[in-house]
PLY file of the C-alpha trace (Angstrom):
ply
format ascii 1.0
element vertex 267
property float x
property float y
property float z
element edge 266
property int vertex1
property int vertex2
end_header
-11.22 9.40 -31.40
-11.58 7.08 -28.43
-8.22 5.48 -29.23
-6.52 8.87 -29.31
-8.05 9.71 -25.95
-6.80 6.46 -24.44
-3.30 7.12 -25.79
-3.27 10.63 -24.32
-4.49 9.28 -20.97
-1.78 6.60 -20.91
0.91 9.15 -21.81
-0.35 11.50 -19.12
-0.20 8.75 -16.47
3.16 7.32 -17.51
5.01 10.58 -18.22
6.09 11.19 -14.57
7.42 7.64 -14.25
9.27 7.91 -17.55
10.88 11.19 -16.48
11.85 9.67 -13.14
13.54 6.74 -14.92
15.32 9.01 -17.40
16.53 11.34 -14.64
17.82 8.39 -12.63
20.08 7.43 -15.55
21.61 10.89 -15.97
24.97 11.75 -14.49
25.64 14.90 -12.42
26.71 16.90 -15.49
23.52 16.03 -17.37
20.88 16.02 -14.63
19.68 19.56 -15.45
19.09 18.82 -19.14
15.61 18.29 -20.61
16.50 15.42 -22.93
13.93 12.63 -23.08
16.78 10.11 -22.90
20.24 10.67 -21.38
23.08 11.15 -23.81
25.38 9.01 -21.68
23.28 6.67 -19.45
24.92 5.76 -16.17
24.07 3.81 -13.01
25.99 6.16 -10.75
22.78 7.36 -9.11
21.77 3.81 -8.22
25.17 3.21 -6.66
24.65 6.37 -4.64
21.25 5.17 -3.42
22.68 2.13 -1.63
26.00 3.69 -0.72
27.39 6.89 0.73
25.29 8.43 3.50
21.90 7.08 2.45
21.81 3.42 3.63
18.65 3.03 1.59
18.70 -0.74 1.94
17.68 -0.39 5.60
14.73 1.78 4.58
13.56 -0.78 2.01
13.75 -3.50 4.66
11.77 -1.37 7.11
9.07 -0.60 4.55
8.72 -4.29 3.66
8.31 -5.24 7.33
5.83 -2.43 8.03
3.76 -2.96 4.88
3.59 -6.75 5.23
2.70 -6.57 8.94
0.02 -3.97 8.20
-1.44 -5.95 5.31
-1.58 -9.29 7.12
-3.07 -7.80 10.31
-5.58 -5.60 8.51
-6.73 -8.35 6.16
-7.31 -10.88 8.94
-9.58 -8.38 10.68
-11.20 -7.13 7.47
-12.05 -10.59 6.10
-13.96 -11.65 9.21
-15.52 -8.20 9.70
-16.59 -7.94 6.06
-18.12 -11.41 6.16
-19.99 -10.66 9.39
-21.36 -7.36 8.09
-22.39 -8.91 4.77
-23.81 -12.27 5.79
-24.92 -12.16 9.42
-28.20 -10.59 10.47
-27.97 -8.55 13.64
-29.36 -5.29 14.95
-27.30 -2.22 14.11
-25.38 -3.85 11.27
-25.65 -0.85 8.95
-24.79 1.48 11.83
-21.59 -0.47 12.49
-20.57 -0.17 8.82
-21.37 3.55 8.89
-19.21 4.05 11.99
-16.37 2.10 10.38
-16.49 4.34 7.33
-16.77 7.44 9.50
-13.45 6.57 11.14
-11.74 7.09 7.78
-12.97 10.69 7.64
-10.57 11.91 10.34
-7.58 13.65 8.73
-4.25 12.15 9.69
-2.77 15.53 10.54
-5.37 15.96 13.30
-4.13 12.91 15.22
-0.38 13.19 14.72
0.29 15.06 17.96
-1.92 12.82 20.17
-0.38 9.71 18.59
3.14 10.99 19.19
2.37 11.69 22.85
0.70 8.30 23.31
3.47 6.35 21.61
6.09 8.31 23.51
4.45 7.30 26.80
4.41 3.68 25.65
8.03 3.74 24.49
7.05 3.04 20.89
8.90 5.92 19.24
11.28 4.65 16.53
9.64 1.22 16.65
7.78 -0.61 13.89
4.53 -0.84 15.85
4.28 2.96 15.97
3.70 2.85 12.20
1.96 -0.50 11.84
-0.88 0.28 14.26
-1.87 3.64 12.67
-1.55 2.11 9.20
-3.97 -0.65 10.19
-6.48 1.88 11.53
-6.28 3.90 8.30
-6.55 0.87 6.01
-9.28 -1.05 7.83
-12.30 1.11 6.87
-11.62 0.79 3.14
-10.76 -2.92 3.44
-13.91 -3.72 5.43
-16.12 -1.73 3.05
-14.69 -3.40 -0.07
-14.91 -6.91 1.37
-18.41 -6.33 2.75
-19.56 -5.35 -0.75
-17.80 -8.38 -2.23
-19.26 -10.88 0.24
-22.77 -9.44 -0.22
-22.69 -10.31 -3.91
-21.88 -13.97 -3.31
-25.07 -16.08 -3.41
-26.36 -17.55 -0.16
-26.94 -20.89 -1.90
-23.22 -21.65 -1.62
-23.31 -21.76 2.17
-26.62 -23.56 2.22
-25.24 -26.27 -0.06
-22.12 -26.61 2.09
-24.22 -26.99 5.23
-26.40 -29.61 3.57
-23.20 -31.53 2.86
-22.38 -31.47 6.57
-20.24 -28.33 6.97
-20.76 -26.07 9.95
-20.66 -22.26 9.62
-16.89 -22.07 10.19
-16.09 -24.96 7.84
-18.37 -23.50 5.16
-16.58 -20.19 5.42
-13.06 -21.60 5.12
-13.80 -24.34 2.59
-16.30 -22.61 0.29
-16.66 -18.86 0.81
-13.06 -17.82 1.42
-11.55 -19.65 -1.62
-14.15 -18.03 -3.88
-13.45 -14.62 -2.34
-9.73 -14.75 -3.26
-10.00 -12.10 -6.03
-11.58 -9.60 -3.66
-9.18 -10.46 -0.84
-6.11 -10.13 -3.08
-7.30 -6.81 -4.52
-8.05 -5.40 -1.10
-4.76 -6.70 0.29
-2.83 -4.95 -2.48
-4.65 -1.68 -1.78
-3.74 -1.98 1.89
-0.12 -2.84 1.03
0.20 0.14 -1.32
-1.27 2.50 1.29
1.15 1.24 3.96
4.11 1.39 1.56
3.35 5.01 0.61
2.43 6.34 4.08
4.54 9.32 5.15
2.78 11.63 7.63
2.75 9.43 10.73
6.08 7.81 9.87
7.84 11.16 9.59
6.91 11.92 13.21
7.38 8.59 15.00
10.36 7.27 12.97
13.60 8.94 14.01
16.60 6.82 12.98
17.62 4.32 10.31
16.40 1.54 12.60
12.79 2.26 11.59
12.81 4.83 8.74
10.61 3.58 5.87
11.40 4.52 2.29
9.14 7.58 2.30
10.96 9.11 5.26
14.37 8.05 3.97
13.69 9.79 0.66
12.82 13.01 2.46
16.14 12.82 4.32
18.16 11.89 1.26
21.68 13.27 1.00
24.05 13.40 -1.93
27.25 11.43 -2.26
29.15 14.52 -1.09
28.30 17.23 1.42
27.46 19.95 -1.14
25.75 17.82 -3.80
22.06 18.18 -4.56
20.80 14.57 -4.70
18.31 14.99 -7.57
19.61 12.01 -9.54
19.85 9.79 -6.47
16.32 10.75 -5.42
15.01 9.78 -8.86
16.90 6.48 -8.68
15.46 5.81 -5.22
12.01 6.60 -6.60
12.49 3.96 -9.28
13.63 1.43 -6.66
10.56 2.17 -4.52
8.16 1.99 -7.47
9.44 -1.25 -9.02
8.03 -3.59 -6.27
4.57 -2.05 -6.69
4.69 -2.48 -10.46
5.83 -6.10 -10.07
2.98 -6.85 -7.67
0.42 -5.35 -10.04
1.79 -7.37 -12.97
1.82 -10.60 -10.95
-1.72 -10.18 -9.65
-3.33 -8.26 -12.51
-5.89 -10.99 -13.21
-6.86 -11.16 -9.56
-7.10 -7.37 -9.43
-9.40 -7.23 -12.45
-11.59 -9.98 -11.01
-11.70 -8.27 -7.63
-12.55 -4.86 -9.04
-15.34 -6.47 -11.05
-16.96 -6.91 -7.61
-18.40 -10.36 -7.84
-17.72 -13.93 -6.80
-19.25 -15.19 -10.04
-19.79 -13.91 -13.55
0 1
1 2
2 3
3 4
4 5
5 6
6 7
7 8
8 9
9 10
10 11
11 12
12 13
13 14
14 15
15 16
16 17
17 18
18 19
19 20
20 21
21 22
22 23
23 24
24 25
25 26
26 27
27 28
28 29
29 30
30 31
31 32
32 33
33 34
34 35
35 36
36 37
37 38
38 39
39 40
40 41
41 42
42 43
43 44
44 45
45 46
46 47
47 48
48 49
49 50
50 51
51 52
52 53
53 54
54 55
55 56
56 57
57 58
58 59
59 60
60 61
61 62
62 63
63 64
64 65
65 66
66 67
67 68
68 69
69 70
70 71
71 72
72 73
73 74
74 75
75 76
76 77
77 78
78 79
79 80
80 81
81 82
82 83
83 84
84 85
85 86
86 87
87 88
88 89
89 90
90 91
91 92
92 93
93 94
94 95
95 96
96 97
97 98
98 99
99 100
100 101
101 102
102 103
103 104
104 105
105 106
106 107
107 108
108 109
109 110
110 111
111 112
112 113
113 114
114 115
115 116
116 117
117 118
118 119
119 120
120 121
121 122
122 123
123 124
124 125
125 126
126 127
127 128
128 129
129 130
130 131
131 132
132 133
133 134
134 135
135 136
136 137
137 138
138 139
139 140
140 141
141 142
142 143
143 144
144 145
145 146
146 147
147 148
148 149
149 150
150 151
151 152
152 153
153 154
154 155
155 156
156 157
157 158
158 159
159 160
160 161
161 162
162 163
163 164
164 165
165 166
166 167
167 168
168 169
169 170
170 171
171 172
172 173
173 174
174 175
175 176
176 177
177 178
178 179
179 180
180 181
181 182
182 183
183 184
184 185
185 186
186 187
187 188
188 189
189 190
190 191
191 192
192 193
193 194
194 195
195 196
196 197
197 198
198 199
199 200
200 201
201 202
202 203
203 204
204 205
205 206
206 207
207 208
208 209
209 210
210 211
211 212
212 213
213 214
214 215
215 216
216 217
217 218
218 219
219 220
220 221
221 222
222 223
223 224
224 225
225 226
226 227
227 228
228 229
229 230
230 231
231 232
232 233
233 234
234 235
235 236
236 237
237 238
238 239
239 240
240 241
241 242
242 243
243 244
244 245
245 246
246 247
247 248
248 249
249 250
250 251
251 252
252 253
253 254
254 255
255 256
256 257
257 258
258 259
259 260
260 261
261 262
262 263
263 264
264 265
265 266
């Protein structure tokens, strides 16, 4: 019974991705059919993604730059903040963590207009930083919370032993604590990367041209190979292209992800 439930759950989760892949391999004459596999598979939709009017390669480049910049910046801040909130004793520590989490409660739609006005005054419209900075602010609360929990579960004896061996606080952190926190850092970094890769709301407002359009905005603006063509097949192909890097990252770091989600430096 449990096995059947797991199978149904897996099918439920994978069905949209399977249909996206199947649709991406269907030609224009077959795109409206409900077959679970195309009768005549073709890569015409993938050629349309990177050709014609779409210039999807620019969007992929933009998303990589934005997501990597967001992840690196957010993780540098989150690692030190999480360690400080977990290991250092100071007045108002829990209040700081509460305020950090409270920042994530503001809906993005409520700040779109103020952000657009602010970035317009700064000359940031259609620039990478107009998406990187909001992405960092959205990702930081979750990253700090996860890493704070992770650091709290690491035993104090590790730092004490390092200091007995002659390490100062900074050396103990970089030589002992941080290497052991790699599973949590990798897991949190992937969550931040995925959030930045999939962000659409802010990007759709501050990204105007191909110079900065990420994949989410480019997909919304997708056009067919011809003026009167509905780009359903090309959109499905672009969806596959966008999803593949995320799947590859999960497969490459699956052991780290499992260790990080287990929420502990030791077993």
